[in-house]
N, C-alpha and C positions, 0 to 999 in steps of 0.2 A: 707394547705400551707399558711404560713404567708407571707404577702407582706410588704417588708421592703424598706425603703428609699435607693436608690442607685441600687436597683436590675434592671437588664437589661432583656428585653425580645425580642426574635427574632419574627418578624411579618410574618405570613404565606403569601404566594403568593395570596391566595384567598381574603384577606382583605386588601392588601396594598393600594389599592385605597382609603380606608377609613382613611389612615394615611399617606397622601401626598406621597405615594411610598416609604416611608421610610423602611429600613430593621430592625432597632432597636429602641426600646423605653426605656427610663430610668425613673424609679419612682422617683419623687422629693419631694412629700409629701404624707402622708397617715394619715387622721384623723380618720380613722375607719368607715367612711360612704362614703368619696369621695377620689379618687386617682388623683393627678395631676402628669403629666409626660412631657418629652421632647422627641422630635424625633431626631434621628442622623443627622448629617451633617446640622444643623440648619433649618431642614425642618418644624419646628413648635413645638407646645406644646398644651396641652390640659388637660382635666379632664374627668373623668367617675366615676359613682358609682362603689364602691368596688365589689358589687354583679355582675356587668357586667364584670368587669375585671376577676373574678373567673369563669364566664360562658365562657369567651374566652379562659381561660386556660384549662377548661374541654373539650371544643371542639377542642383543639390543634390549635387554630388561633394564640395563643401565646405560646411561649415555653421559659422557663427560660434559660438564657445564663449563663453557669457556667464557671469561669476562674480558672485555676490552677496557682496560684502565683508561685508555685516552679517551674514549667516549664518556666513561663514568666521571672523569676529572672535568671534562669540558661541560656536562650538565650540571655539575656542582658549581662551577664558575658562573654559568648562567643564572642560576638561582641567586647567587650572592649579588650579582650585578643588578639583576632585576628586581 
């Protein structure tokens, strides 16, 4: 799986303590060796080797968050109409 800038990951309960109890992290840079990220709600930022991020993904400590823009846009339109 390719790690791209802007990708969001859900942090599992078992390792939240290592990430300032944040629920989500967002990748800000990826140079092929190191990944930098920010944590939600201003809980911090950091970096880790790309290999370690892949390890956390394999162990399901991090799971990619997928958003469906079509659903998001339709819910925004409903709010404007109603």
